[in-house]
N, C-alpha and C positions, 0 to 999 in steps of 0.2 A: 296346186292348191295347198295352202298352209293349213296345218292342224292347229286349232286354238283350244285352250282349256281355260275355263274359269268356274269358281265356286259361287254358290248362292247361299247366303246365311239364312237358315230357317228361323227368322225373328218375328214371324206372324205376317200381318198385312203390310203391303207396301205403300209408301208415301211418295209424294211428289219429288222429294230429294232423290229417292231410289230411281224413279222413272227417268228424270232428267240427267242423273248420274250415269250409272252403268247400263240400265235397261234399254235405253234407246240405241245404244252402241252395240248391245248384244243383238238387237234385231237387225241392225245393219251388218254386223259380222256374219250372221247365219246365212246371209245371201252371197257372201264373198269367200267363205272359208269352210273348211271341215270342222265344225264346232262341237265340243263336248261341254255342256253346261250341267253341273251337278249340285244338288241340294246337299250342303255339307252338314248332315245330321251327326256324323261322328265328331267333327270339329266342335259343334256346339257343346259337346260334353266336357270340354276342357275348362270351360267357365261355369257351365251349369250341369254338373254330373248327375243330378236328380231333377231332370226337367218336369214341370207340372203337366205339360201337354206337348210332348215332342211331336207326336203324330199330327195333332191339330195344327201346330205351327208349320210343320212340313207341308201339310195339305193347303193351308192358307197361301203359302208362298207359291206353290205349284199352280194354284188356280189363278193367282194374281199375274203370274209371269205369262201364263197362257193367254189370259184376257188381255194382256198388254201387247201381245204380238209374237211371243216365241212360238215357232212352228216345229212340233215334234217330227214332222216329215223332213224338215230341212236341217235341223240340229238334232243332236243326241242329248236329250233332257232326261236325267236320271237321278236316282237317290244314291248317295255315296254309299250307304249301307247295303245296297243291293249288288255291290261289285266287291265280293271278298278278296279278289285278287289285289286290290288296293292295300288292303290290310297286310297281305303277305309281302308285297313290295316294301311297305312301311317297315316291316320287321327287318327285311334284308338291309335297307338303307340305315336303319338304326345300328346295325352291326358295325358300320363304318362311319358313324357320326361320333363326334368327340364331345365330351362333357364340356370342356372350356368354350368351344365355339357356340354350343347351344345355350350356355349360361350368359354368353355376351350379347344375345339377340335383344334388341331394344324393347320389343313388345313383351318378351318374357320378363324383363326387369321391371317394366311398368306394371304388368299384371301381378307379379309377386309382391309389389309394393301396395297395390291396391286391394288384393285379395290374399293376404298373408296366411289365412287359415285354409287355402286351397291351392297350394303350390304342388300340383300333382305331376306325375310323369308325362301325361298327355300334354300338359301346358309346356313343359320343357321340350318335348320332341314335336311341337306343333310344326316346325319347319320340315321335319322329315315326312310328316303326313302330307303336308302341302306338296312337297316335292314328289311323293308317291302319286298323288292325285294327278299331277301334271305329266310326269314322264311315264305313267302307265299307258298313256295313249301317245307317247313319243311326240309330244307337242313342240311346235316351232315357236309359238307366241303365246302370251298370257297377258290379258288386260289386268293391270295392277294399279291401285291407288298409292298415294305416297306412303301410307302406313304398311304397304306390302312389298315395297322395293327391296328391303333387306332379305325377305323371305325368298324373293324371286332370285336373288343373287346367290342365296344358299342352295336353291334348287339347282342352279348352274354348277355349283361347286359339287354337289352330290352326284350329278350326272357325270360331270367330268372325272370324279374320283372313282366311280364305278368303271368307267372305260379304262381308266389308267390302271387300276388294281388288277383287272382281269385282261388287260391288253387287248381291248377291243374298241371298235367305234360304233357303239351300240345306240346309246342315248344322244339325241340332239341336245344342245345346250340352249334352252328356250330364251327368248329375249321379250322385252315388254312390247305389247301391241301398241303401235302408234295410231291413234284415232284420227290424226290429221287435222283436228280442230279443237279448240279449247272447250272443256266440258262445261256445261251450264251448272253452276253451283246454286242450289236452292236453300235459302236461309231459313231460320226457324221463326215462328210467330211470337216467341218470347223475347225477342231482341238478340238472341245468339246467332252466330254466323252459320250454324249447322242445323238442318232439319233432321230430326231423328227420333226414334221411339224412345231411346234411352233418356233423352232430354225431357220426356213427359208427353203424355197424350196430346196436351193442349198446344204443344210445339209444332206438331206435324198435321198436314192434311193428307189423309189416306185415300187411296184410289177408290175405296168402297164406302167412304163416309157419306152419310145421308145429307141432302141439302141443308136440312135444319142444323145439322152438326156443324158443317162447313161455315154457315152464316155466323153461328155462335162463336166458333173458334176465331174467325177473322175479325169480328167485331170487338173481340177481347184482345187482339194483337197490340203489343206494346207501341205507343207512340209517344210524342212530347207536346209541349205547348205550341208548337209551330215556329216558323222562322221569324226573326225580327228585323231582318234586312234582306234586300233582294240577293239572289244567287248564294245564299248562305250555305256553307257545307252542311251535309245531312249527318245527323247522329246515326249510329249503327242500326238502331231500330227502325228508323225511317228509311235507311238504305235497303233494309230488308223488305219493307212494304213495297218499295219501288221495284226491287228485284223481282218479287213475286208477280207484280203487275206486268212487268216487261216479258215474263215468261208465259203468262196466262191470257193476257188481255190483247186487244188489237192495237196496233202501233199508234193509231190516232188517239186512243184512250189513254195510253201511256204518256204521249206528248202533251195532251190536255193538262193532266195532273202535274206533269213536270213543269209546265208553264205556271200553273196555279201556285206551285211551291216557290219557284224563283221570283214570282211577283208578291209574295207574302199573302196570297189570297186562298191558300190551301185549307180545305175543311176535311180533316182526316175522316170524319163519319161518313162523309159522302164518298171519299175515295175507298174506304173499306167496304161499303155497301156495294160499289161497283165491282170491286175486286172479288167479293164473295160470289156475285152472280156469275162473273166470268170463270171462277174456279168451278162452279156447279156445272156450267156449260162444258168446260173442258173435261171434267171427270165423268160426265154422264155416260159416254160410250163404254168407259171401263166398268162403271157400276153395273150397267146392263149386262155386260159380257160375263162379269164375275158371278152374277146370279145364275145366268144360263149355264155356265160350266160347272159351277158349284152344285147344281141340282142334278148333274148327269154323272152318276157314279160309274156307269159303264165306260163312259168316255175317259174319265180319269184313270180308271184301272187299265184300259188300253194304252194310254199314254205311258203309264208307268211300266208296263210290260214291254211296250216297244223300246223305251229308253233303256231298260235293263238288258234286253237282248242284244241291242246294238253296242252298248258299252261293254258287256261281257265278251262279245266277239273280239273286240279290240284288246281288252285287258288280258284275256286269257291267252292270246297269241303272244303278247309281251312277257307274261309271267312264265310261260312254257320256255321261251328263249332264254330269260334270265336264269331259270333253273339249270338249264343246260350249260350256260356259261359258267355258273358257279361251281357246277360239278355234281349236281343231284341227278342220280340215274336210278332206273328201275332195275331190281334184281330179277 
């Protein structure tokens, strides 16, 4: 059984883009692999070193992932900051990471350009912390998006470099997890191709959104004046509405409105009303589960403790062996 490691960003409540993106695949992976899923609270400080409510964001993400189907009995679900061995391995990896290679990382260059007043050491060494997160559990596979591919390649570099420098075959070189199918990409309600919190609250439908909020958001979704000829190509905003309907509604509902569009009979108001009701039905189970889990502090504490203990067992074994390989010995 392969060991799989992946991080979860503590960005508050989850939206449909998260669910159809990574989350559904996490649920599948936990049934087929030895999975470690960590909430990356250390990582979040690289861009937000003084967070307004770090604990609240971590708690919201934990509740939402549990409500959506992550099982702490099947996978190890833990907080990054609960495993200090990760920080120690991060230190060791930084000793053999070079300034030039870190400065060439695309995400570092992008962040340095967009946040010039916060080019901190954590931002520069993000790839070594990510590598430590992964190889602390000697992972074989990592589910990564397009923006993380370079970081995974650097993880392989750091693992290989450690093995070569100390003349051991200790760390596996992890590869990208192949989901075996195309990920469903959920677009935003504002006409953009991506649903996300950073694009604005009105762009995303969150798993815990109240039905009234969902209706209001979807009715405000960007549209156009409608097609002027049969089978006319759709503008991006209209493609977005149809993509959401394809993900949330029944196939016959999608086919009906597709036909209405192609025959120039589409009434976007009717389509958005239907989409809103289907979105409410789809998110209802998550909403109820989020309320249930969020009100059970004992359960949440037990989940965090279980994850911490399981992750610590794996990480402490790795760091003990790393110390011995490097040459740290007790007097």
